[in-house]
C-alpha positions, 0 to 999 in steps of 0.5 A: 634135215638129211637126204639120203644119196645112196643105198647099197640094195635099192628097192625103188628108184622112184620111192621118195618119202618124207620121214618127220623126226621129233623127241618126246624127252629121250624118245626118238621118233620118227613118222612117214605116210606111203601108198598102199593101193589106194590107201595111205599108210602111216608108219609110227616108229619109236626108240629109246637112247641105247649105246652110242650110234645105235638106235632100235626103233619098234614101228608100228601101223595103228598100234599094231608092231610091223618091224623093228629097225636097228639103225648104226651110225657107221661114220659120220662128221655130224654135219655134211655126211653119214653111214647108216648100216640098217637092219629090219625085222619084220613082225608082221606079214605084209604085201613085201614080207613075212614075219621073220624076214630080215632086210639089211642096207647101208645109207649114206646121208647127206646134209645138204640137197643136191649133194650126190657125191660119195664123201671121200671118207666113205670111199673104200 
């Protein structure tokens, strides 16, 4: 289990989502659900292996492609911390973005709940 502790561009301090991860052969799968008005929206993202430390997820809702998310591991010790760069390209209009919009961000994740300090190895 990994916990997001810091993001460069914070969208909302109150947003807390649980992501379920799994493997189907070589395919990496991430699923999550969020509220949009009164509706629960479920997103399923799938990625095949690529070059080391990079995954490109195709993310769909009900079979309709919503966005593509590229995750690149910038630094990690594989146990306690990781720094990711995430670049999302929207493929369809949503309530937050239009098709073609790009949103990128940096995320720090920790392997232990409650660890809120940025590891020294990641400080510039």
